[in-house]
TORDOZA-139801 format. One line per 10 residues: number of its first residue (from 1); their letters; for each residue x, y, z of N, C-alpha, C, O. Coordinates in steps of 0.02 Angstrom, whole numbers. Example, Ala and Ser with C-alpha at 12.3 -4.5 7.8 and 13.67 -1.06 7.14 Angstrom:
BEGIN
1) AS) 660:-284:390:615:-225:390:660:-165:390:712:-166:423  642:-112:354:684:-53:357:645:2:394:670:57:402
% end
This chain:
BEGIN
1) XXXXXXXXXX) 20:-498:215:-28:-483:170:-56:-553:149:-24:-604:141  -125:-543:143:-157:-601:115:-140:-616:45:-118:-574:6  -149:-672:33:-130:-703:-40:-165:-667:-97:-138:-642:-146  -236:-667:-82:-283:-637:-137:-259:-556:-153:-262:-531:-210  -239:-526:-101:-216:-452:-108:-152:-446:-144:-141:-401:-185  -106:-493:-127:-44:-489:-157:-49:-505:-231:-19:-471:-272  -90:-562:-249:-103:-579:-323:-133:-527:-352:-115:-516:-409  -179:-486:-327:-209:-428:-358:-162:-376:-373:-162:-348:-428  -116:-360:-324:-60:-305:-340:-20:-324:-400:-10:-282:-444  3:-388:-403:47:-419:-455:4:-414:-526:31:-394:-577
11) XXXXXXXXXX) -53:-431:-524:-102:-428:-582:-110:-367:-613:-122:-361:-673  -104:-312:-565:-109:-243:-589:-39:-198:-593:-33:-137:-590  10:-248:-601:79:-223:-625:110:-185:-560:155:-146:-574  95:-191:-497:127:-166:-443:185:-221:-427:174:-266:-386  244:-216:-459:294:-265:-444:347:-242:-391:378:-283:-357  355:-182:-387:409:-164:-332:382:-109:-295:355:-65:-329  382:-102:-233:354:-43:-196:402:17:-189:463:8:-183  377:73:-191:416:137:-197:455:139:-127:439:100:-83  504:184:-118:534:185:-63:497:197:4:509:167:56  455:240:-3:408:257:51:364:196:70:353:185:130
21) XXXXXXXXXX) 342:162:27:301:99:33:347:47:61:325:13:108  401:38:41:446:-13:65:467:5:145:482:-41:184  466:63:163:489:87:224:428:81:269:440:80:329  366:77:250:306:86:297:270:23:293:247:5:347  261:-13:245:208:-71:244:216:-114:292:167:-132:325  275:-137:303:290:-186:363:266:-157:429:235:-194:467  279:-91:446:257:-66:508:175:-61:507:144:-82:555  145:-35:456:69:-25:452:39:-95:460:-15:-99:489  66:-146:438:34:-217:433:32:-244:505:-4:-291:522  79:-207:551:78:-226:619:24:-185:657:14:-198:717
31) XXXXXXXXXX) -8:-140:627:-63:-97:664:-36:-46:698:-71:-21:743  24:-21:687:44:33:725:25:97:694:13:95:634  19:156:725:8:228:704:64:253:679:116:249:712  62:282:622:114:313:588:94:373:546:40:376:518  142:425:542:141:480:499:184:475:444:243:462:455  163:483:383:207:473:327:204:541:287:151:571:277  263:560:265:270:626:231:321:607:167:377:582:174  294:621:116:325:611:50:290:660:-4:234:683:6  330:675:-62:307:712:-123:242:678:-149:229:619:-136  206:711:-182:154:682:-228:174:627:-273:226:637:-304
41) XXXXXXXXXX) 145:575:-281:166:516:-327:210:473:-298:235:431:-336  227:474:-239:277:429:-206:246:355:-177:280:307:-158  180:362:-179:149:299:-153:114:304:-89:99:250:-64  100:355:-60:74:360:4:3:335:14:-15:313:69  -39:337:-40:-103:300:-30:-98:227:-18:-130:200:27  -56:193:-61:-54:125:-53:-20:106:18:-30:52:48  18:155:39:43:133:101:-4:123:163:9:82:207  -57:163:162:-110:155:206:-170:109:174:-200:69:209  -181:118:115:-240:69:83:-215:2:89:-250:-35:124  -167:-21:66:-151:-98:72:-166:-132:137:-201:-182:145
51) XXXXXXXXXX) -131:-94:189:-148:-126:258:-218:-128:276:-238:-179:304  -265:-76:262:-327:-82:275:-368:-123:240:-415:-153:267  -352:-127:174:-389:-183:139:-373:-250:160:-416:-294:159  -309:-259:181:-294:-324:213:-325:-339:274:-349:-395:284  -325:-295:316:-366:-302:376:-441:-326:361:-467:-375:388  -473:-287:316:-545:-301:302:-551:-375:274:-596:-412:295  -505:-396:224:-507:-456:197:-500:-512:243:-536:-561:236  -456:-508:290:-434:-555:344:-497:-554:392:-519:-609:409  -526:-498:415:-585:-505:456:-645:-541:426:-682:-576:461  -653:-532:360:-710:-553:324:-700:-637:327:-746:-675:343
61) XXXXXXXXXX) -641:-656:312:-625:-724:315:-626:-759:377:-642:-819:380  -611:-723:427:-606:-751:499:-673:-758:521:-694:-812:543  -714:-700:518:-779:-696:548:-839:-707:505:-896:-706:530  -829:-717:446:-886:-720:397:-938:-663:395:-998:-669:385  -902:-606:408:-939:-543:407:-967:-522:460:-1006:-474:454  -955:-552:527:-988:-538:591:-960:-465:607:-997:-420:628  -888:-457:595:-855:-397:623:-853:-340:575:-819:-291:591  -885:-340:516:-874:-293:462:-889:-222:477:-862:-177:445  -930:-211:522:-948:-145:540:-905:-112:592:-918:-55:611  -851:-148:617:-804:-117:653:-755:-79:612:-745:-98:555
71) XXXXXXXXXX) -721:-20:638:-673:21:607:-614:-21:590:-585:-50:636  -592:-26:527:-528:-60:503:-473:-16:503:-416:-40:510  -483:57:494:-426:101:482:-453:171:482:-510:177:459  -425:224:502:-439:290:498:-391:324:460:-331:321:475  -413:359:406:-372:404:367:-389:477:379:-446:497:368  -339:517:401:-365:586:416:-325:628:366:-265:640:376  -354:649:316:-326:693:256:-254:682:245:-215:724:266  -230:624:213:-161:608:205:-124:653:152:-64:666:153  -166:672:108:-140:719:54:-192:776:38:-251:767:54  -173:828:10:-219:876:-12:-267:847:-71:-326:865:-72
81) XXXX) -243:807:-114:-279:784:-167:-340:733:-141:-396:732:-166  -320:697:-96:-377:653:-67:-417:692:-21:-471:667:-4  -401:747:3:-446:791:50:-498:825:-2:-555:839:17  -478:837:-61:-523:867:-105:-577:819:-133:-620:840:-172
% end
């Protein structure tokens, strides 16, 4: 995870990952496909959101914006709340 993103999480009081986050973030940062199922409030949104944000930040730093229009991630209705 890029330093800027890690600092932002700490600044916003995200000190310790939830169980589902701890089990998935490492794999998602390796760009693998994954299905995650957990109860509402267990941190699924950050499970896919953090790696996607990290990919976009790294892409911007590496290419100075040349690759911005490429797809960084695809989220297909991970929860009912986000689908609404």
